[in-house]
MARMARTI-217671 format. One line per 3 residues: number of its first residue (from 1); their letters; for each residue x, z, y of C-alpha. Coordinates in steps of 0.001 Angstrom, whole numbers, plus 500000, padded with zeros to 6 digits. Layout:
N
NUM) a) X Z Y; ...
//
This chain:
612
1) mka) 547945 654834 808495; 547222 658025 806569; 550558 657776 804816
4) fsk) 552310 657496 808175; 550583 660652 809522; 551613 662708 806503
7) ymv) 555138 661504 806900; 555279 662630 810577; 553942 666159 809844
10) llv) 556477 666592 807077; 559205 665397 809395; 558230 667914 812144
13) lln) 558158 670832 809672; 561535 669945 808271; 562938 669657 811788
16) tfy) 561516 673103 812764; 563034 674906 809801; 566250 673098 810332
19) nyg) 566419 674146 814049; 565537 677868 813354; 568245 677926 810764
22) qis) 570603 676644 813384; 569482 679346 815986; 569104 682555 813843
25) pgd) 572453 684179 812879; 570900 685557 809679; 568049 687403 808082
28) ltn) 566855 690764 809429; 567094 693943 807355; 564132 695151 805368
31) aha) 563341 697627 808163; 562924 694795 810686; 561797 692018 808306
34) kfe) 558352 691950 809830; 559871 690668 813068; 561289 687425 811492
37) gms) 560432 684189 813285; 561247 682530 816615; 558088 683861 818228
40) nct) 559292 687463 817777; 562824 687086 819163; 561895 688514 822581
43) lch) 560717 691746 820970; 564385 692738 820737; 566205 690157 822896
46) dlg) 566014 689460 826620; 566262 685706 827284; 569787 684859 828319
49) nkv) 570936 688439 827701; 572121 690637 824897; 569998 693144 823037
52) tnn) 569226 695954 825532; 568817 699675 824782; 565411 699699 826453
55) kcl) 564085 697221 823893; 565293 699433 821032; 563905 702640 822535
58) ech) 560501 701021 823169; 560043 701072 819391; 562177 704039 818447
61) kdi) 560266 706496 820620; 561375 709551 818627; 565015 708826 819578
64) qal) 563954 708127 823148; 562179 711531 823325; 565270 713368 822060
67) ikq) 567493 711646 824620; 565121 712602 827451; 565159 716194 826207
70) krg) 568963 716021 825976; 568856 716991 822346; 570324 715647 819109
73) yhi) 573226 713469 818062; 572451 710542 820408; 573383 712575 823551
76) sie) 576757 713633 822095; 580072 712371 823480; 580441 709958 820529
79) vkg) 577207 708111 821311; 576464 708671 824992; 577135 705468 827011
82) kdc) 577159 703136 824001; 574707 700312 823315; 572471 700687 820284
85) fqc) 573781 697467 818651; 577331 698822 818628; 576331 701090 815746
88) hne) 573184 699398 814461; 573759 695626 813901; 571158 693139 812656
91) hhg) 570884 689657 811060; 573189 690566 808164; 570620 690161 805462
94) rkf) 567749 692087 804001; 569792 694672 802156; 572244 695388 804953
97) nmi) 572582 699126 805788; 572200 699439 809562; 573069 703172 809603
100) hfd) 576817 703546 809045; 576760 707259 808223; 579620 709148 806542
103) ekn) 577946 712332 805328; 581174 713986 804170; 583048 713569 807469
106) fkh) 580089 713863 809839; 580607 716384 812664; 577333 718310 812607
109) nlt) 578100 720200 815822; 577511 716875 817677; 573811 717283 816915
112) gyk) 573659 720524 818888; 573440 722637 815750; 576818 723795 814501
115) leg) 577009 724537 810781; 578461 728008 810175; 578747 730352 807227
118) kha) 576714 729343 804220; 575220 726424 806154; 578629 724701 806101
121) evd) 578617 724742 802287; 575057 723470 801723; 574528 719821 800719
124) ckk) 572810 717748 803434; 569929 716861 801121; 569089 720554 800716
127) chv) 568034 720747 804346; 567106 717180 805292; 563985 716941 803167
130) sgf) 560463 716061 804176; 559244 719544 803238; 561035 721033 806249
133) iad) 559774 718415 808729; 556726 719372 810773; 556010 715926 812285
136) vnl) 553560 714015 810024; 554967 710559 810860; 558591 711593 810356
139) kkr) 557690 713149 807003; 556866 709624 805725; 560314 708239 806485
142) pqt) 562603 708277 803474; 566107 709686 803967; 565524 710483 807676
145) flg) 567685 713080 809437; 565182 713630 812244; 562415 716194 812655
148) ldn) 564171 719436 811650; 563783 722621 813734; 566736 724989 814227
151) kca) 564558 728083 813730; 565390 729942 810525; 561773 730104 809390
154) sch) 561473 726308 809380; 563678 726248 806257; 563788 729811 804958
157) tdy) 560942 731966 803702; 560101 734895 806042; 560995 737870 803854
160) hqk) 559341 740173 806388; 556052 738237 806298; 555603 738289 810101
163) tls) 555644 742091 810291; 558486 742209 812836; 557941 741871 816581
166) snd) 560625 739164 816877; 561005 735941 814868; 564659 735566 815885
169) cak) 566429 736203 812565; 569847 735999 814255; 569224 739331 815961
172) chd) 569831 741005 812606; 571341 738399 810238; 574188 735900 810401
175) tkk) 574713 732660 808428; 577325 734129 806086; 575038 736372 804075
178) fkp) 571423 737508 804339; 572345 741054 803259; 573421 743254 804869
181) avn) 571913 742573 808312; 575246 742808 810118; 573862 742036 813587
184) fdh) 571237 744769 813480; 571976 747700 815824; 569825 750732 815049
187) nka) 570600 752157 818500; 568509 749370 819997; 565550 750407 817888
190) dfk) 563052 753055 818941; 564702 755483 816536; 568454 755895 817107
193) lkg) 570528 757181 814214; 572526 760382 814747; 574357 762887 812597
196) khl) 573396 762859 808907; 570997 759969 809479; 574005 757662 809882
199) avd) 574991 758145 806213; 571482 757804 804739; 570808 754664 802691
202) ctk) 568329 752324 804401; 565948 752372 801441; 565485 756143 801830
205) cha) 563475 755452 804959; 562594 751786 804497; 561119 751758 801006
208) kst) 560892 748554 798984; 557518 747401 797676; 555453 744248 797248
211) lng) 553223 742539 799785; 551034 739548 799052; 552678 739353 795632
214) kdf) 556174 739116 797088; 559092 741564 797420; 558835 743420 800702
217) qkf) 560642 746141 802652; 558942 747814 805616; 560916 748034 808865
220) nnl) 558158 748223 811452; 555436 750729 812425; 557180 753671 810771
223) sfn) 556210 757125 812025; 559151 759068 813449; 557631 761190 816222
226) dck) 558072 764285 814109; 560670 765126 811448; 557787 766081 809163
229) sch) 556915 762386 808965; 559802 762081 806496; 560874 765633 805670
232) nnp) 558915 768472 804067; 558228 771495 806242; 559966 774459 804576
235) hsd) 558265 776876 806978; 554806 776038 805610; 553491 775435 809143
238) kik) 554112 779063 810151; 556296 777905 813042; 554309 775731 815434
241) atc) 557016 773620 817004; 558984 770421 816536; 562018 770716 814266
244) tqc) 564415 769517 816981; 563771 772636 819033; 565818 774607 816521
247) hne) 567606 772009 814384; 569582 768821 814951; 570643 765846 812853
250) dsf) 573988 767386 811858; 572547 770070 809595; 569310 771945 808983
253) kvi) 571293 775135 808460; 572720 775115 811987; 570089 776695 814257
256) kgv) 570386 776034 817979; 567153 777485 819220; 568461 779111 822441
259) gkf) 567555 776819 825297; 565766 774349 823006; 563001 776076 821126
262) nhn) 559832 776322 823193; 558948 779961 822694; 555817 779394 824767
265) ttn) 554202 777949 821645; 554201 781517 820278; 552307 784524 821586
268) ftl) 555449 785775 823333; 556664 783786 826364; 560374 784183 827062
271) kgs) 561345 784957 830668; 564421 786124 832534; 567144 787688 830391
274) hlk) 565097 787091 827244; 565939 783393 827644; 569650 784170 827154
277) vdc) 569288 786422 824107; 570315 785053 820719; 567334 784542 818407
280) fsc) 568641 786929 815784; 569092 789724 818319; 565326 790157 818010
283) hak) 564581 788525 814664; 566036 789567 811331; 568315 787087 809583
286) ttn) 567046 785673 806299; 567745 782661 804133; 564098 782334 803202
289) pkl) 562625 779640 805480; 559129 781022 804894; 560104 784430 806312
292) vfq) 562480 783476 809140; 561161 784475 812598; 558027 785988 811043
295) dkl) 559057 789648 811487; 557809 790091 815094; 554338 788669 814791
298) gid) 551505 790450 816615; 553688 792258 819192; 552167 792045 822689
301) etn) 554415 790899 825549; 553769 794130 827485; 554702 796364 824547
304) cvk) 558368 796607 825574; 558977 799916 823775; 558528 798113 820468
307) che) 562047 796763 820975; 563484 798741 823919; 564103 802463 824359
310) dkh) 561624 804162 826741; 563797 805778 829420; 560743 807569 830846
313) sgk) 559829 809232 827536; 556280 807890 827669; 555455 809575 830998
316) lgn) 554580 806283 832680; 552854 804606 829753; 553970 801712 827590
319) dct) 553371 798870 830061; 556876 798572 831528; 555927 795322 833274
322) kch) 554067 797247 835966; 557420 798157 837477; 560068 796113 835688
325) nei) 560654 792470 834871; 562713 790511 832386; 565469 789588 834844
328) kfv) 567054 793041 834933; 565715 796370 833795; 566837 798218 836942
331) ssk) 565301 795515 839160; 561804 796606 840036; 558978 794238 840816
334) tle) 557230 793998 844206; 554413 796286 845345; 551930 794166 843440
337) sfd) 552818 796107 840304; 553926 799545 841520; 551419 801833 843247
340) hkt) 553346 803171 846240; 550445 805462 847127; 551718 807878 844537
343) tdy) 554797 808453 846763; 555169 810325 850060; 555159 807049 851933
346) plv) 552101 804851 851226; 552758 801250 852223; 550579 799797 854987
349) grh) 550389 796365 856622; 553562 794289 856646; 555369 796863 854517
352) qkv) 553218 795789 851578; 554926 792373 851492; 558492 793624 851836
355) dck) 560733 793319 848787; 561605 796738 847365; 565324 796004 847675
358) qch) 565011 795691 851441; 564393 799427 851666; 565841 800669 848384
361) kte) 569428 799530 848787; 570624 801043 845506; 569531 800094 842005
364) kyt) 567938 803511 841552; 564690 803423 843479; 564260 807169 843044
367) qai) 566891 807898 845674; 565217 809498 848742; 564743 807448 851940
370) dfs) 564348 808921 855449; 561147 807352 856722; 560442 809796 859565
373) ack) 561137 807138 862228; 561186 803338 862357; 564766 803277 863683
376) nch) 565993 804793 860417; 565364 801435 858740; 564984 798976 861616
379) tdy) 567579 797970 864204; 566626 798717 867822; 565941 795206 869070
382) hkg) 565676 796469 872637; 569226 797875 872578; 568287 801229 874040
385) efi) 566218 799940 876984; 563507 802535 876357; 565759 805561 875877
388) kng) 564627 808286 878231; 566283 811662 878526; 568320 810804 875456
391) ltp) 565237 810187 873313; 564154 806844 871858; 560384 806364 871589
394) dck) 559106 805287 868184; 558321 801598 867682; 554704 802380 866747
397) qch) 553957 803103 870426; 554019 799345 871048; 553967 797766 867584
400) sln) 551816 798080 864489; 552472 797559 860792; 549527 795195 860547
403) qgf) 550608 792741 863254; 554376 793056 863024; 557024 793060 865744
406) dnt) 555917 789713 867204; 552771 791333 868609; 552540 794299 870964
409) lft) 550058 797094 871518; 551156 797407 875144; 548047 796520 877174
412) teq) 547471 795032 880622; 545986 798354 881701; 549270 800030 880850
415) hqk) 551141 797372 882830; 549050 798199 885888; 550568 801692 885809
418) skf) 554121 800293 885949; 556189 799577 889050; 554832 796027 888993
421) ple) 551030 795898 888584; 549843 792444 887578; 547794 790713 890267
424) gah) 546379 787222 890642; 548184 784522 888656; 550583 787121 887273
427) gat) 547744 788394 885115; 547485 784981 883406; 551237 784482 882982
430) pcf) 552491 784842 879357; 554764 787821 878827; 557786 785751 877711
433) ach) 557821 783857 881033; 559145 787001 882712; 560542 789080 879860
436) vse) 562559 786538 877819; 566013 785683 879096; 566506 781909 879003
439) kek) 570247 782376 878651; 570297 784986 875880; 566867 784212 874355
442) qwt) 566300 787968 874282; 563264 790013 875288; 564092 792466 878063
445) fkn) 561953 794925 880023; 564357 796778 882334; 565855 795855 885728
448) lgi) 563784 792704 886065; 563154 793161 889812; 559809 793274 891584
451) tcs) 560343 791018 894609; 559238 787374 894569; 562728 785951 895104
454) ech) 564084 787830 892066; 561938 785661 889812; 560960 782665 891950
457) qdq) 563250 780207 893687; 563195 780396 897488; 562054 776918 898543
460) hkd) 562456 777723 902268; 565998 779117 902229; 567631 778666 905678
463) liq) 564600 776652 906839; 562382 779457 908171; 563524 782176 910547
466) tkf) 563914 785516 908713; 561715 787297 911255; 558715 785486 909756
469) ypn) 559511 786646 906181; 561872 789616 906333; 563817 790354 903135
472) kkc) 562486 787080 901707; 559063 788623 901368; 556932 785656 900329
475) tac) 553700 787592 900891; 554103 786949 904603; 552555 783538 903856
478) hns) 551598 783437 900152; 549621 785593 897754; 549735 786081 893972
481) etw) 546597 783990 893366; 548163 780599 894085; 551093 779205 896040
484) nai) 548867 776745 897886; 546782 779426 899616; 548613 780191 902928
487) nfd) 547648 783206 905043; 550385 783029 907727; 549429 784222 911224
490) hkl) 550495 781328 913464; 549883 783454 916549; 553239 785081 915881
493) tkf) 554877 781767 916818; 555066 780000 920160; 552365 777604 918983
496) ple) 549077 779439 918254; 546683 777259 916287; 543427 776259 917977
499) gkh) 540631 773809 917347; 541369 771106 914816; 544866 772525 914300
502) let) 543251 775426 912437; 541836 772980 909877; 545017 770997 909408
505) dcr) 547056 771488 906203; 550444 773077 906847; 552161 770204 905023
508) sch) 550918 767712 907596; 553150 769228 910237; 555898 771001 908291
511) fkl) 556570 768715 905270; 557594 765132 904829; 556469 763744 901454
514) dtk) 557640 760723 899457; 555434 758227 897608; 555154 760618 894646
517) nki) 553919 763417 896919; 557178 765360 896544; 558686 767251 899484
520) tvq) 561729 765503 900936; 562011 767317 904290; 560834 770775 905487
523) kfi) 560422 771400 909230; 559855 774923 910469; 562584 775500 913077
526) nld) 562783 773700 916490; 559551 771791 916010; 558501 769824 919122
529) mkc) 555334 771501 920478; 554368 768565 922735; 551409 766495 921507
532) sgc) 553621 763423 921364; 555867 765231 918904; 553217 764744 916238
535) htd) 550622 762376 917709; 550941 758735 918782; 550220 757968 922467
538) nhk) 547399 755451 922178; 547493 754892 925983; 551050 753564 925933
541) nqf) 552340 755918 928650; 549598 754989 931168; 549176 758687 932016
544) aln) 552850 759674 931915; 554210 761766 934776; 557936 761677 935120
547) gvt) 558111 760039 931704; 556046 762747 929971; 552446 762367 928823
550) dct) 550561 765667 928853; 547512 765079 926611; 546014 768448 927583
553) rch) 545198 767104 931062; 542261 765274 929468; 541942 766416 925829
556) tsk) 541527 769704 923969; 542491 770638 920379; 538832 770471 919332
559) nwl) 538637 766657 919323; 540041 763580 921029; 537151 763229 923523
562) pek) 538398 763471 927133; 536415 766647 927832; 538772 767787 930626
565) fdh) 538991 764453 932411; 537272 764273 935875; 536848 760712 937235
568) ntt) 536305 762047 940709; 539974 763014 940901; 540922 759324 940564
571) nfk) 541011 756597 943242; 537517 755527 942217; 534900 758251 942370
574) ldg) 531873 757547 940183; 528601 757463 942077; 525127 756349 941236
577) rha) 524843 753892 938431; 528621 753914 937877; 528321 757431 936451
580) qva) 526105 756025 933690; 528237 753043 932726; 530223 753216 929455
583) cnl) 533972 753526 930006; 534896 750408 927995; 532775 748173 930271
586) chk) 535259 748730 933060; 538369 749657 931124; 538752 746502 929086
589) avn) 541062 746341 926023; 544111 744176 926566; 546604 742863 924001
592) esk) 549902 744583 924356; 552589 743914 921736; 549906 742726 919328
595) nlv) 547958 745999 919796; 544708 746375 921735; 545070 749000 924447
598) sny) 542350 750092 926910; 543467 749521 930513; 542984 752648 932610
601) kie) 545221 751620 935542; 542814 749389 937527; 544448 748372 940782
604) khq) 541471 746666 942487; 538309 748603 943230; 536262 746141 945329
607) cid) 532785 745296 944007; 533689 741654 943777; 536571 742535 941448
610) chr) 534077 743563 938740; 530769 742031 939796; 530851 738252 940110
//
């Protein structure tokens, strides 16, 4: 029995190896040898399907990451869309080379990094070495082409030792040759090269040295704010200014100080015409840099006679700036410098702010000026309005030098002595309201007229009979205090005012107003003098005689009470208790056209008609 069992086990094992040999197309390569055996087939194969890319990329995650990032050879046109097994076959034996790679004919630009210049000549093994790979796992793979960075510093030593602000070597260098830095543009640097600087060798400014035991050349953090950072100062600091104010990059011997050199750094500030003068018009020429521009030291700005001839022979002192300035010698300054009190015409008020040239028309201010009258300098603004008997009064009668022409000394008291004394509201009216012509915008004081209509618009033209305001004399009704105060004597008309009519506003009878209280109609002529012309007949013609209701038969102008009415003149004389009864108890209100009207026409007078 034991012999039979051993025989069966041996038979099963032989059958298993025999069947696997029939299924497997061949041995795996050394790289995949660990996956031999039927139990591992599904690691690479899908049952009933070919080898899929997903299976490959589940293991080869570094390739998968590059594809997702759209980087490297496997996203190139030669590989994209292909299955992995088309290039990388298996089951050809342990020593089979799965990577069919022709190094000599390989197109490196398919990787995304085109080889140019010296890179095209370098052997692949010079770059694809573990020393240049940053990834620790990829470093362990022999002969791998993965893991390289395309930054220069990943392969090349940083000659500048991280002293530059940018790590992009291509900004200065190309792949043909490290020196010279053909891509470097000095005009993009903080210090642009001009003139003689263009021909200077780089090492003159960028000296070579050693740093950290290595060769080094400094290109960053160089001082260039002042020429003296590189050049010696031949003036021994006697000239306190930057070199560029006098010199430029073309030549130190060419001096262009006019308009550039800041003379304010000296004790003599240049102004006016001095700014246009050539430097050597004042300073002596010399080839000694230690003496140039040193010959005028210690001269005060006000000591003009040190350089200029004194035309006044010292009579006015040495401080020419009291009267003159640097713009032009014959152009005098304002009164702030010259004391006009020393002349026959001391300046007062507004004259003190006037520019000298406004009065002194010629360049020689010593020429005499006739200042006996204002008109000799000033134009007569009033165009002869005040000429009397051929004589023009002087401006100072109305104007002063302190206040100017815009103000007047002419007082209200003086106005009261004119043909038009100011009364009422006229006293509060600003002068320009009457004296400035709206058309010409000109002040005028003659032939203005003194009647109301010559200044004010006649609101009642052709609406009031002239006999009530002859010659359009508004004072027949109005006064100068206010237009609203009316003092017209109504007794002059056919309708003298009595009673309540005396208290009534004129507008109530003579004006018709709109909703904005503006006059739309004026009524002064042919007004109806009957009561019904203004008042509503509340009795609805009950007391009309021949179609006319005469309110005065019962009422007066004092109030609407029937003071004149006598009941004894009616068909029902009041006797006894009737004389004490209130009117409305007998004269009941009836509805007539939706209005309540008291009935005064009682036709029945029998007792039974009222008393039931």
